[in-house]
C-alpha positions in Angstrom: 275.0 188.7 118.4 275.6 192.2 117.4 274.1 193.5 113.8 274.4 197.0 114.0 276.7 198.5 111.5 277.1 202.3 111.5 277.0 204.5 108.3 277.5 207.9 107.3 274.8 210.3 108.0 273.7 213.2 105.2 274.6 216.0 107.7 278.3 215.0 108.0 278.8 214.5 104.2 277.2 217.8 103.8 279.7 219.2 106.0 282.5 217.5 104.2 281.3 218.9 100.7 281.5 222.3 102.5 285.0 221.7 103.6 286.2 220.3 100.6 284.8 223.8 98.7 286.1 225.9 101.6 290.0 224.4 101.7 290.0 223.6 97.8 290.4 219.7 98.3 289.8 216.7 95.7 286.8 214.5 96.3 287.2 211.0 94.6 284.6 208.1 94.7 285.6 204.4 95.2 283.2 201.5 95.3 284.1 198.2 96.9 283.1 195.1 94.8 281.3 192.5 96.9 282.5 193.9 100.3 280.2 191.6 102.3 282.5 188.8 101.0 285.5 190.5 102.9 283.9 190.5 106.3 285.1 187.8 109.0 282.8 186.2 110.8 282.9 186.4 114.9 280.5 183.4 115.2 280.4 179.8 113.9 277.6 179.5 111.2 276.6 176.6 109.1 274.7 176.3 106.1 273.1 173.3 103.7 275.6 171.9 101.1 274.7 174.0 98.5 273.9 172.3 94.7 276.8 171.4 92.7 279.3 171.5 95.6 281.4 167.8 95.2 281.3 166.1 98.6 284.8 164.4 99.7 285.0 160.9 98.0 284.4 159.1 101.4 281.2 160.9 102.0 279.6 160.4 98.3 277.6 157.5 99.5 275.8 158.9 102.5 272.7 161.6 101.8 273.7 165.0 101.1 271.3 166.2 103.5 273.6 164.7 106.6 276.4 167.6 105.7 276.8 171.1 106.4 279.4 173.9 105.6 280.9 176.1 108.0 281.2 179.7 106.6 284.6 181.2 106.8 283.5 184.6 105.5 280.0 186.4 105.7 277.7 186.1 102.6 275.1 188.6 101.4 272.0 187.6 103.3 273.5 187.4 106.6 272.1 189.9 109.4 275.7 190.5 110.8 277.5 190.8 107.0 277.1 194.7 107.1 278.6 194.8 110.7 281.4 192.3 109.4 282.3 194.2 106.9 282.6 197.5 108.8 284.7 195.9 111.6 287.1 194.3 108.4 287.7 197.7 107.0 288.0 199.8 110.3 290.8 197.3 111.1 292.6 197.8 107.9 292.3 201.2 108.0 293.1 201.9 111.8 296.6 199.7 111.2 297.9 202.1 108.5 297.4 205.0 110.9 294.0 206.4 110.0 292.0 207.6 113.1 288.1 207.9 113.9 286.1 208.7 116.7 282.8 207.4 118.0 281.5 210.9 117.3 281.4 210.3 113.6 282.3 206.2 113.3 282.4 206.3 109.3 284.9 209.0 109.0 288.4 208.1 108.6 291.5 210.7 108.7 295.1 210.3 108.0 297.6 213.4 108.5 300.7 213.2 107.1 303.4 215.8 106.3 302.1 216.0 102.4 298.6 216.6 103.5 295.6 214.7 104.8 292.9 212.3 103.6 289.4 211.5 104.7 287.6 208.2 104.2 283.9 208.8 104.7 282.1 205.4 104.4 278.7 204.4 103.2 278.8 200.4 103.5 280.8 200.0 100.0 280.9 203.6 98.6 283.8 205.5 100.1 284.1 209.0 99.5 287.8 210.4 99.5 288.5 213.8 100.4 291.6 215.6 100.9 295.0 216.8 99.3 296.0 215.4 96.1 299.0 213.1 96.9 297.5 212.0 100.2 294.4 211.0 98.2 296.3 208.6 95.7 298.2 206.9 98.4 295.0 205.9 100.0 293.8 204.8 96.7 296.7 202.5 96.3 296.3 201.4 100.2 292.9 200.5 99.5 293.1 198.6 96.0 296.1 196.7 97.7 293.4 194.7 100.3 290.1 195.1 98.1 288.9 194.7 94.6 287.6 198.3 93.9 286.5 200.5 91.1 287.9 204.1 91.2 285.1 206.3 90.0 287.0 209.4 89.7 285.8 212.7 90.9 282.5 212.3 93.1 279.5 213.2 91.0 276.8 211.2 92.2 276.8 209.5 95.7 273.9 208.1 97.7 271.3 209.3 95.5 272.7 212.8 95.2 273.8 214.6 92.4 277.1 216.6 92.8 278.1 219.4 90.4 281.4 220.9 90.4 282.1 224.4 88.8 284.6 227.1 89.6 282.3 229.0 92.4 281.9 225.9 94.2 279.5 222.6 94.4 275.8 222.2 93.9 274.2 219.2 95.7 270.9 218.5 94.0 268.5 215.1 93.1 267.1 216.3 90.0 267.1 212.7 88.6 265.4 211.2 91.6 262.8 214.2 91.4 261.7 213.8 88.1 261.2 209.9 88.9 259.0 211.1 91.7 257.0 213.3 89.6 256.3 210.6 87.0 255.9 207.8 89.6 252.8 209.7 90.8 251.6 211.1 87.5 252.9 214.8 88.2 255.5 215.0 85.5 253.2 217.3 83.1 251.3 219.2 86.2 251.5 222.9 86.3 254.5 224.3 88.5 253.6 226.1 91.8 256.0 228.9 93.6 255.4 227.5 97.0 254.8 224.1 98.7 251.8 224.8 100.7 248.8 227.0 100.9 249.0 229.8 103.5 246.8 227.9 106.3 243.8 229.8 107.8 243.1 231.0 111.1 240.2 229.4 111.5 240.6 225.6 112.4 237.4 224.6 110.9 238.7 225.5 107.3 242.2 224.4 108.0 243.2 222.4 104.8 245.6 220.6 106.8 243.2 219.6 109.7 242.5 215.9 110.7 239.9 213.8 109.1 236.3 214.9 110.0 233.5 212.6 110.7 231.9 213.2 107.5 235.2 212.2 105.4 236.2 209.0 104.1 239.7 207.5 104.4 241.8 207.2 101.5 242.0 203.7 99.9 245.2 201.5 99.1 244.7 202.8 95.4 245.8 206.3 96.5 249.5 205.9 97.2 249.7 208.3 100.1 252.2 206.5 102.2 254.7 205.9 99.3 254.7 209.5 98.3 255.2 210.6 102.0 258.3 208.1 101.9 259.5 209.6 98.8 259.1 213.3 100.0 260.7 212.5 103.3 263.8 211.3 101.3 264.1 214.8 99.4 263.5 216.9 102.4 266.2 215.1 104.6 269.1 215.1 101.7 268.7 218.7 99.7 265.2 220.2 99.9 265.1 221.8 103.2 262.4 223.9 101.5 259.8 221.4 102.0 260.4 220.1 105.4 257.5 221.7 107.1 255.0 220.9 104.4 256.2 217.1 104.5 256.2 216.8 108.4 252.7 218.5 108.5 251.2 216.1 105.8 253.0 212.9 107.3 251.1 213.2 110.7 247.8 211.9 109.0 249.5 208.8 107.7 247.2 206.5 109.5 244.0 208.2 107.8 244.5 210.4 105.3 241.9 212.3 103.4 241.3 213.9 100.0 242.2 217.2 101.5 245.7 215.4 102.6 246.1 213.9 99.1 245.8 217.6 97.6 248.3 219.1 99.8 250.6 216.1 98.6 250.0 217.1 95.1 250.6 220.8 95.9 254.2 220.0 97.3 254.8 217.7 93.9 253.7 221.0 91.8 256.2 223.0 93.4 258.8 220.6 92.9 257.7 220.2 89.2 258.9 223.8 89.1 262.1 223.3 91.1 263.3 220.2 90.0 266.9 221.2 89.6 267.2 223.3 92.8 269.7 222.0 95.3 272.0 223.2 97.9 275.0 225.1 96.7 278.4 225.3 98.5 280.2 228.7 97.5 283.9 229.0 97.6 283.6 233.0 97.6 281.7 233.1 101.0 283.1 234.9 103.9 283.4 232.8 107.2 283.4 229.7 105.0 283.7 227.2 107.8 281.8 229.0 110.6 278.5 227.5 111.6 275.6 229.7 112.4 272.3 228.5 114.0 268.6 229.7 113.5 266.1 228.4 115.9 262.4 229.0 115.9 259.0 227.7 117.1 255.4 227.9 115.6 253.4 228.3 118.7 250.1 226.2 118.4 251.1 225.2 114.7 248.7 222.0 115.3 245.7 223.7 117.0 243.8 220.5 117.0 246.2 218.7 119.8 247.6 222.1 121.2 251.1 221.4 120.1 253.8 224.0 118.7 256.5 223.3 116.1 260.1 223.2 116.5 262.4 224.5 113.7 266.1 225.0 113.4 269.0 225.0 110.6 272.4 225.3 111.1 274.4 227.0 108.0 278.0 226.5 107.1 279.3 229.2 104.9 275.7 230.6 104.3 274.8 227.2 103.2 272.4 224.7 105.4 274.2 221.7 106.5 271.7 220.4 109.3 267.9 221.2 109.7 264.4 220.0 111.3 261.0 220.5 111.4 258.9 218.4 113.8 256.1 218.8 116.2 256.9 219.0 119.7 256.1 216.4 122.2 254.7 218.6 124.8 252.1 221.0 125.1 253.3 224.7 125.5 251.7 227.0 127.8 252.8 230.4 125.9 254.7 231.2 122.6 257.9 231.6 125.3 257.7 228.0 126.2 257.6 226.8 122.9 260.5 228.7 121.8 262.4 227.2 125.0 261.8 224.2 123.9 262.8 224.8 120.2 266.1 226.5 121.7 266.8 223.3 123.6 266.5 221.0 120.4 268.9 223.5 118.5 271.1 223.3 121.2 271.5 219.6 121.4 272.5 219.8 117.9 275.0 222.4 118.1 276.7 220.6 120.5 277.1 217.4 118.3 277.9 219.6 115.2 280.7 221.2 117.0 282.1 218.0 118.4 282.1 216.4 114.7 283.6 219.8 113.2 286.6 220.3 116.0 287.5 216.2 115.5 287.9 216.6 111.6 289.5 220.1 111.3 291.9 219.4 114.6 292.7 215.8 113.0 293.4 217.2 109.7 295.4 220.4 111.5 293.3 222.7 109.9 292.4 225.8 111.8 289.8 225.7 114.5 286.4 227.1 114.1 284.9 226.0 117.5 287.2 228.1 119.8 284.9 231.1 119.7 281.1 230.4 120.9 278.6 229.2 118.0 276.2 231.8 117.2 272.4 230.5 117.8 269.8 233.3 116.4 266.5 233.7 118.1 263.9 236.0 117.8 261.7 235.9 121.0 263.3 238.6 123.5 261.5 237.0 126.8 263.0 233.4 125.6 266.5 234.8 125.4 265.9 236.9 128.7 265.2 233.8 130.5 268.0 231.4 128.8 270.7 234.4 129.7 269.3 234.4 133.3 268.8 230.6 133.9 266.3 228.8 135.3 264.2 231.0 137.9 261.3 229.3 139.8 258.6 232.3 139.2 255.0 232.0 138.7 255.3 232.2 134.7 258.0 229.6 134.5 257.7 227.3 137.3 256.0 224.8 135.3 259.1 224.6 132.7 261.2 221.7 133.5 265.0 222.8 134.2 266.5 220.4 132.1 265.1 223.0 129.3 267.6 225.2 130.3 270.4 223.4 129.3 271.1 226.1 126.4 271.9 228.7 129.7 274.9 226.3 130.8 276.1 226.1 127.3 276.3 229.9 127.4 278.1 230.0 130.6 280.8 227.6 128.9 281.2 229.7 126.0 280.0 227.0 123.6 276.9 228.7 122.0 276.1 232.4 122.2 272.0 233.2 121.7 271.7 236.3 119.8 268.2 238.2 119.1 267.3 238.8 115.3 264.3 240.2 113.8 261.6 237.6 112.9 262.0 238.6 109.4 265.8 237.6 109.5 265.0 234.3 111.2 265.8 231.4 108.6 264.1 229.1 110.8 260.8 230.5 110.0 261.2 228.1 106.8 260.6 225.2 109.5 257.9 226.2 111.6 254.9 227.9 109.5 253.5 228.1 106.0 254.9 231.6 104.5 253.5 233.9 101.3 255.6 233.8 98.1 258.2 236.5 98.5 258.9 235.8 102.2 259.5 231.9 101.1 261.6 232.4 98.3 263.5 234.8 100.3 264.3 232.5 103.1 265.0 229.8 100.7 267.6 231.7 99.1 268.8 232.4 102.7 269.8 229.0 103.5 271.8 228.5 100.1 269.3 226.7 97.8 270.1 227.4 94.4 269.2 226.5 90.8 270.9 224.8 87.9 272.0 226.5 84.9 269.2 225.9 82.3 266.6 227.9 80.5 263.2 226.5 81.3 259.7 228.0 80.5 258.6 228.0 84.2 261.6 229.9 85.1 261.3 232.7 82.1 257.8 233.0 83.1 258.5 233.5 86.8 262.0 235.2 86.5 262.1 236.4 82.9 266.0 235.2 82.5 268.4 232.5 82.2 269.1 231.0 85.6 272.8 230.4 86.2 273.2 229.1 89.8 270.2 231.5 90.7 
């Protein structure tokens, strides 16, 4: 029995917001009331006769336990309800001429002479993006079949707050961040300017080292796992600036110590000072729909296990839409080796991003941005030379698996172009290492993170001025 039901991922949603800003499109949010009850079952399911249900007159003299009820529609609580609802909605939209693709199965697009409409589905929430006339047709078509609430312009969706202004859209989670701070008793803590301390080169003094023999594991009274889960949600949605620190602290979830809990509180104190920070998609940026990638590796970022860190970020119009910070699963033998592994992961993400963007823009009849190679910035000269030349069985590279030279094939096919930049300009540094305050804030600004328009004692102390969208 199939129970899987796709939902829209946050990367696609961020790209659609960027598209709405650059093409000056409308955004509307619709909510289906009791969505799961519309699903049509593909298997026979029986349930006990519910209390209050009147049996046929011929059966009233027999025990109720002898009878069962066959379901004709899905109910809340069934494992396959989500899938049945998706199939029902998909069938209804495809019948009207909407198209979708397996690369992004929750994005339905219809193009007409008057414009186009994009329906982005997350269970029972539907974000409609497109031209005014076609959006109204889509709303009317959906209301014809389903009972829906029209929530107007998209301002709050999937826990994300969306602020519209004349210069673009700011996507943030200030309400959620404040709830997290209050939940862990950090809502009145003194704010900090970075999410983690600069790590010591001496592994015995590293505050992020594993539990020592003389240290105690935190008890269940310390909500370490809950804090990690709350911070991971922030890091994956709107706060790439805490990705590396949260990834580092999440490694010790099975045996956390007070040192690691102090690291959690350090991240929370940083959030305390940047509660209203989010991703700002500007309508004034040049090359608004061109994606640019940055890849980097932190060699021996985990010296205790001899593992390095992979980090990459892709920006669209100067603001991040996709990022990742993760520990490498292989032991890299050199910094060049670790950079090749990081570039391989970034290339895979780039191929998927290009596919999604090409599908959306071509179906909407918008000018293509994937006709030219996507720029992928890297700061390691030896790595770039090897990727350009392809796999060579030499003394220094024979141990590296040929599959990690996939980037070379993508360069040959003109899908990506690896370009060398200075280390100080590599935005992916944010995802591979702890950085001093000035460097950290410069890179945070570089990936499009800005703060809302408000005056706070913290911002006045640190910046000495009101912040519009700083």
